[in-house]
C-alpha positions, 0 to 999 in steps of 0.5 A: 420570646415564643413569637420571636422563635417562631418568626426565626423558624419561618425565615430559616425554612423559607431560605432552605426552600429557596436554596436549590433554585439558587444553586441550579447548575448553569450549562451551555447548550449548542445546536445539534446539526442534522446530517446523513453519514455512515459509520467510519473506521479510521486506521493508520498505516504506512504508504509504501511503493506499489513495487520495490525492486533492488536490481543487480547484475546476474554476473560479476564485473567492473561497473564502467557505465551508469546512466541512472540518476537518483530521483529520476523517473525511468520508463520500462526498458530504459538502460541503467548501466553496464559492466565491462564487456571486453572479456565476454565480447572475446568469448562471443567472438570465439563462440562464433568462430567455433560455429563457423568451423563446425558448420564448415566441417558439417558441410564437408561431411554432408557432401561426402555422405551424399556422394557415398549414397549415390556410389552405394546405389551404383554398387561402388561403395560398401554398406560399411563405408556408407554407414561410416560417412553417414555417421560422420555427417550426423556427428558433424551436425551435432557439433554444429548444434553444440557450437550454436548452443555455446554461442547462445550461452555466450551472448546470454552472458553478454546481455547480462552485463547490461541492466535496464528498468523492468517497469516505469519507476523512480530511481531511489538509489544508484552508484555515485561513481563507476569503476568499482567491482560488483558481485553477482546479485549485488544490488546496484540500483533500487527502483520504486513505483510510486504511482500508485502507492499502497497502504496496508492496514487492518480493520476489526472483523466485525466490519469486514462484511461491510467492505468490498473490493474497489470501494473508495476510501479517504487517505490523509497524509499525517505529516504533510496534510495531503489527502485523496478521496480516490483511493480504493480497496485493492485487497481484502485478505480472507485470513485474520492477522494472527497477532491482532485478530484483525483483517488485513487490507491493502489500499491503492492510493493514486499519486500521479502528482506526487502529493504523497511521500512513500514510507510516510504515515497516513490515516485511512478513513473507511465508510462502513455500511449505508448512510444514516440520519445522524447529528454533528456536535462539537467534540466537547459535547460528547460524554464518555463516562459509562458509554458515549452519550450526550445531555439534552435539556427537556421542556421542564429544564431537566437534563436527559441523558441520550446514548449515542453511537460515534460514526466519525471523529473530526478535529473539532466535531464528532458525528454521532447517531443518537438513540432518540431525537436530539436538537440541542446538547449540553456543551462541556458536560461535567461528571457532576451532571446526572439525568433529571438535574434541573439546570439553567441555560447561560 
């Protein structure tokens, strides 16, 4: 009986000793690809036109002609439309007639003043008579100037009945019909300059010192997938946004081929700092519990936790800078994995 109990004890002790070896977790190890990369700040903003102008007439009237078509690209100086000019044309003609009359009266007054000046020298005209004719001549010249000012004002009003594009732009809105009345300052056309586009974003204050004007960034349209690596930082405001405490930026996005749509959302990827040695790993290999990290397997088959700094996130991969050299990492690490655990590779 004693021998039987001793044999059972030995068997059970042996089975307990071999247990951990049989239950060592299996992990999948993938290669870490070495790359050179800089940290990237990814932000989202709306692509807006570089210039937006609701354009209307300075005077009121009836719209009788509209040449602009929605979606058309117009150059600076291109006529857009005009109001009825029948009344203002009559006012200009009247002002011209007033100028002609004033000039005729001034010519006569100046002639009388010149003749009286000669007669005064001969003693045939008194000083009082000379001063009267001279004053009349000056008044006639003033009437001419007043009439010319009235004519200039009438012609300015005439020009305000016509609209032209102040810069090269795309017509976003225009009247569908003519014949309606429009009031002074009422927007009749909407113009947008769509090349370049401007996207306004904010970045953390900590990265502001790494940015500079003219620095190229990558812009990706979220909806269409269009992208450009030629966008540049146009403005870095020296004042943080009071609500978010982030630094506002304006990014100029070239759009000569129309690949981007105004007022659509875009993702902006900004390189921050100089390029450094890093590794590219699958996104599924990045652990986040307790800080960004990866697990490597040492020569003894034990897990080693390595802290990493995320530099760039992609759809299926992530670029990180490890605290110590890493050539392979564990893919799909589970929360049960801890440093020092013996594992087997599958």
